[in-house]
N, C-alpha and C positions, 0 to 999 in steps of 0.2 A: 721442456720447460713446464713447470707446474702452474696450472691455472689458479688465479686467486679467488678466494671466496668473496662474493659480492656483499654478503652480510658483514663479514669482518672488515672489509674495505669501508663500507658506509659507516660502521660503528667507529672506526678509527678517524674517519673524516669528521664525524659529528663531534667527537671529543676534541679533536685538534682544532676545529673551528670555534668551539666554545671556550677553549682555554684563554686566548687573548681577550675575549670579552670579559671573562671572569677576572682576569688580571687587571683590566681597566676599571672594572667596577670596584675591585678591592682598593686600587689606588685612589679612586674618587671618594669612596665611602668609608674605607678603613674597616669594613666588616668582613670577617673570615667566612661568613655564610655565603658570600658571593662565589666562592669556589665550588659550591653545590651545583653550579651551572654545568660543570664539566661532566658529571654523570648524567645530567639531564640531556645534554647534547649527545652523549654516547647512546642514551636510550632512544632518542629521536632518530639518530643514524641507524641504530639496530632495527627499529621499526620500518624505516624507509627501505633498508636493504631486504628485510623480510617481505615487504609488499612487492618490491621490484623483482625479487627472485621468483615469486609465485605468479606474477602477471605474465600472460602469454605475449609473445612477440607480435601477434597479429590481432587486428580488431575482429571480435567474434561475429559481428553482424555482416561485415563486408569481406572478410578474409584479406583485407589489405594490410600491408605492414603499418604499424602505428605511425611511422614518420610521414605517411601519406594522408593522414587524417586532415580534415578541413581546418580544424582549430589550430593544429600544429603548423600547418602551412600558412595560415593567416598571421600567426605570431611571428613565424620566421620571416615573412615578407615585411612585417612592420619593423622588425629589428635589423633588417638588411643594411641600412646605412650605418648603423652603429657597429655592426660586426665587420663591415667593410673598413671602417675607420680604425677599429681596434686590431684588425689583422692585416693592415696595410704593409707594403714592403718597406716604406720609408720609416725609419725609427722616430724621426721628429714628429711625423703625423700621428704615429701610435702614441707617443708620449703626450702630445697636446690633447688628443682625444681622451686619453685616460685621465689627464689632469682636469679637463672640463667635466667629464663624468663624475670623477671623485668630488670635485667642488660642488657640483649640483646635488649629489647625494648628501654631502656634509651640510649644505644649507637647508635641504629638505628635512634632515634629521634634527637640525638645530631648531627649525620652526616648529616641528611637531613636538619636540621636547619642551620648548618654551610655552606652548599652549596647553600641553597635557600634564606636565610634571608640576607638583607644587613647589612654591618658592622655598629655597633653602633645604632641599631634600638631601643634598650631599654635605651639608655643614655638620661639623662635629665639635664637641667640646663646649666651652663656655658660650661661644657665639650662638650655637643652636639653642642652648637653654635660655639665653637672653631673648632670642627671637621668639621662642615659644611662649615665654612669660609675657612678652609684649602683646602677643596675639590673645593670650588668655585674659588679660586685664581689659582689653578693649571691648 
């Protein structure tokens, strides 16, 4: 069995993950420029694969495997309840935990977008021109 190239895998993952985001932005804004996110995602995936392929598997100071690093261990311990819930044997528990996590992320993104994005960013056509004209006259 041929071993896969980690750089190619990361590049494909980056492009694949940025495609739905680009499609969503196109649907919301109607601008074809949003599809430029796909090569950007591929470039980020390529850079990630390049960095990870050159990085040694052990920590150079202590010669411990990277998975035994203090920071990785603390993050793993703090996420243990979440990973236990998402990897539970019972499908209902997995579904409910994923639903709660997805809802929390949606609400967080909504709040961040509400406070950071300008009003009417995704409007197009006459509505946007009228809104901009009303802002200019005030």
